[in-house]
N, C-alpha and C positions, 0 to 999 in steps of 0.2 A: 503493499500500499505505501503511494506517496502522500505525506503527510503535508499539508498547506501551510505555511507561517506567513500569518497574517500580523503585521506591526501597527499599533493603535494607540495614539494617544490618549489618554484616558481626559484630560483637561480641552481638547479638541475633537471630541465627538460629534458626529452629523448624525443626522435622521437616514438611516438605510443605511451606513457604513457598516453594519452588523447581518444583513440580509443575506448575503453566504452562507454564515454562519449560523443566523436562524435555521436555514432551509436545511442545511446538514440535520440539526437537532430535529426540525418535523419529519424528514426519513429515517428514524432512527439510529442516527450516525454518531460520532463522539468528537467534541469540539475541549479543548483545555483551555480555560480563561481566565485572567486575575480575578482575586477578589483583595479584601484589605488584608485579610490573613494570609494565606497562601494560595498556589492555583489550584485551581478544583479542576475535575475531568468531568465533564458533564453530557447526561444522554436525558432522556425524555422518562421522567420520574415514574410516568404511569403505564409505562410498555416494558413490559418482562424481557423483550428481547434486549432493547438498550440498556437496561440492567444486567444482561448476562454480559455484554460486549464490554461494560465497563469493568466487572469482575475479570474477564478474562485478558482485558488488556493489563491490567495491574497484578495478576494474578493473586489477585487477593481473594482472601478464605471466604467461602457464600455466606456464612452466617453474621458477617462484618456488615452491620446496616449501612447504608447510603444514606447522607444526609439530604434533604429536597429543601434547594432553594426557590425563593418566592418574591416577588415584587410589590407586591400588596399585601395588607392584612386581611382581607376578603376571603383571599385564597385558603386561608386555615380553615373555613369552613368546606372546601373542597376535599381536602386530604386529611382532617382528622374529624372522627366520630362525635369528638366531645372537645371542646375549648373551654378549659376552664378560666376562670376570670383573672387568678394568678397571670396566663398566659397573655391577656389584653393590658394588663398593668405593666408587664416586663415589655412587652411590643412597643407599648407608649413610650418607654424610658430609655431603651436599649437598640430599638430597631430603625433605620437601618442599623447593623453592626454585630460585632463581633459573638452574638450569643444565639447557641440552639436549643430550642426547646423540645421536649419529648412528650408526646399526648397519645391518646388511644389512634389507630389507623381508621381511614374509613373503607368500605369495598372498593373505593376507586384506587387506591395503592397497592401494588401487588406484591407478593410475598417476597418475590425478586427483589424488589426495593429495599423491603425492611429486614432482611435479612432472616426472613421465617418469623419474625414477631409482630405480634398484635398492636405493636406502638410503632410511633413513626417521629423521625427527627425533622425538626425544620428551623430552617431561620432566613432571613433577610438580608443578604451581604450589602454594605456601603458603597462599593466600588461602583463606579459609575458604566463602566463595561458591563459589568457582572450584573446590572439591575437592567441595562438596555437590551442585552442578549435575551436574558429571560423575557421581557415586554416584547419584542420583536419575534421572537420565536413562538411566544404565544403557550409555549410548554413550561409547566413546573420543572426545575432540573435538578436530577439526582447527582450530586458532584462530591464525591471525595476527593484525597488530595491527588494531584497530578502527577505519580510517581511511582514505580516499581513498588510492592507491596513490600514494606518492611524499611525500604530506605529512607534518608531523610528526605522532609517533605519539601517539594518546590518553592522557593522566594522568587524564583527569575525566571523568564522561558525557557534559557539556556540549561537551566534545570532538568524541566519537561521536555526538552527536547533529545536530551542526552539519554532519560528513558523511556521516553515513548515514542519518540520519533519513528514513522514507516508501522505502528500499530494503531492510529488513530487519523479521523480525517483532515482534523486542522488545530492549530496551536495558533492562541490568540497571544500575541507579544504584546502586553501593556506594561512593561519595565516592572521595575523592582515592587515586591508589597509593603505595605507602609506596616503592619505589627508582626508578621512573622513565624506567628504561633496559631496554630487551630483555635477555633472560636471554642467558647466556655460552651459545655454540654449540662444541660439543667433537665432533670427528669420531674414531670410535673403529675405523675400517675399517682403519686401517695399524697397522703395528707400533707408532710412536710417536703417543698422542695428538696433535691437532692443533687449535689453537683457530682457528674459521673465523669469529666474533665475539665481540667481547671483552665483558665486563659486571660485573655484583658481582663474580661467580666469578671472582677473577682466575688467572695462569697460577702464582704461586707456591703459591694455595693447592689447585690441582690436585696441584701437585707433590706435598707435603705426601700426598698419599693416594696417586697411582700412578707416582711418580717423574717421569722427562723427559717434558714436555711441549714439542711445536712450536708457532712460531706461524705463520699463514697470511702470507706477506711483504706481500700486499696491505693487512692489517690496520696495520701499522707505514710504508707508503708515504704520503708528504707530498703527493703528485702523482698524476695519473693516469698510470702507467707502461702504454704498449700491450704491453709485452712479460711483464706482470705479470698473469696471468688468475686471478681468485677461484676457490676450491676449490667454495665456496658460489655457486651461479647467479644468487640474490638479491642479491648481494654487489655485483654488476657494474650494478645498478642506481641511479640518483639515489633517495635516499632523505631523509626528515624535511625536506624542505625549504619554508622560507616562501616566500610568495608575492613579495616582495621579492629582489635580488639581496643574497648575504652573504657577504663577507669576512673571514677573519680576519688578525689582524696579531699578530705575536708578537717577540718579543723581550723585552730590559730592560723593567721595568713604567713609567719613565720617557719611554722611547724608545716605546712602543706608544700610551701617552698621547698622546704629542707628535704622534706621524704621524696616529691616528683623529680629533684636532681636526682634523689639517691637512686630510685628507679629508673630514670631515665640513663644513668649514667651506667649500671648493670646492664641495661638492653641494649646499647652503643657498644661497651665492651663484646657484647654476642654478635654484634655486626648488625643488629636491626637499624632500622630508620624508626625515630622518637618522635611525634608529634607532643606539643604542648597547649592546651585551651588555656590561656592567660587574661589577666586583665591588663588596662592600663596601668594600674598601680602596681604591677608585678612582673611585667611584661621583661625590663633587663634585667630579673633577678634569675631566670631560668637558663641550663644550658644542657640544650637539644638541639637535632636537627633543623627542626622545624619547629619554632613559635610563634603562635596568633594571638592576637588579643582582639576579645570580644566589645572592649572600651571599658567606661570606666564601671568600678564596681556600683559608683554610685547612681547608675543611670539603667535601672533593668529593660527598660523600653529599647535601647541600643543594644541590649544584649541579646534579648528576645529575639530583635529584626535581624541580628547576624547569627545567631546558632545555626540553623539548618546548613547556611549556605560555608561555613566553617568547617562543618564535619565534609560535606563536600570538597572543599579545596584540600582537606588532608588527603583526602583520596585520589585526588589530582596529582598530590604530590605523592602518593604508594607508599606513606607511613606503614609502617608494619605496627605499631601501638600507639596510641593516645591517650595522656593523662589529662583528666581536667579537673581545676578547681572546682569545689561544691560552691552555693551561694545560698542567700537566706530564703527559708521557705516562709518567707510571707508575702502577702498580695501577686503582684505579677512574679514574684519570684518563686511561688508554690507550683506555676506553670512551668517557670525554664526549669526546675530540679523535675519536675514529672517528667519532660520530655527526655532530661539530660538519663534520667535513672533508665528511662525504658531503651533509653540508645545506648546504656552501659550493660542492659542486661541485669542492671540491679548490683553489680561488682564496684562496693563503695570500700573503700580504705579509712577508716578513722583514726586520726595522729593528735 
């Protein structure tokens, strides 16, 4: 398959500029497009065959549900059997934006899209290209991240091209995304809303709107506990992983630097190419083959925006092992650590 690459500036959108992409979606084809979080791989959410194509292109397990992207709140009534009042409250505050809500699905939504579940995950992206694509296509778009399953999510079109060129119909290049981590997922099917995946919209932000919000215990776990089963099926799979083995080192700043340098020295003596994920505050202190900084430790938004790109950069450098500093597990830092832990397979060293 020849994949069409279409470059579009989000700030210079014109009516009809996404007609070709819209036509592909209407014909049950696949289009990768930017959102404010990461690039998504889109297909008609209400068509079983389109959903199958998404799973096949990504190599994604079929019990990992797809998030449906919509462009107006009224669409909720079509794809959700029941829309709780909390959903409207949260939509009024956070949509368009990086929040996904889980509700009972309607009969219009095939089980192929929901991973066999009776619930459906829905969000309204704020990226202008994404919104116009939904509107011009006239379909609700099922869109997981536009990468091969298990790989770091794509924050640039180049990442999508690397993983999916030749496997999908079109890639819309809208430049680098703004947030860099997937949306917060909140389950509204129980009495107390529960966060199933942390993101830019934090627990504290949600509680300001709907009161008490729980967090799935698997999110805060620092190790793979066989007794903890995630409520979201997709969270049981390894995600976001670079090709090299990744280890997170946590502790006081100097202790972390010393331990990572110790590990790096041992691996380099063995002939390994070693990568280190640092911050601006510690970048100059590391002695390894390839040291990259995510930015200042005081700027979680910058760290989130660059995390997946830096993991892919290490793949390009063909490093054998990667060591990363840990980050504060609060607010957006919780989402950063959630992704790092998944990428590292929960391999953490405390010093």
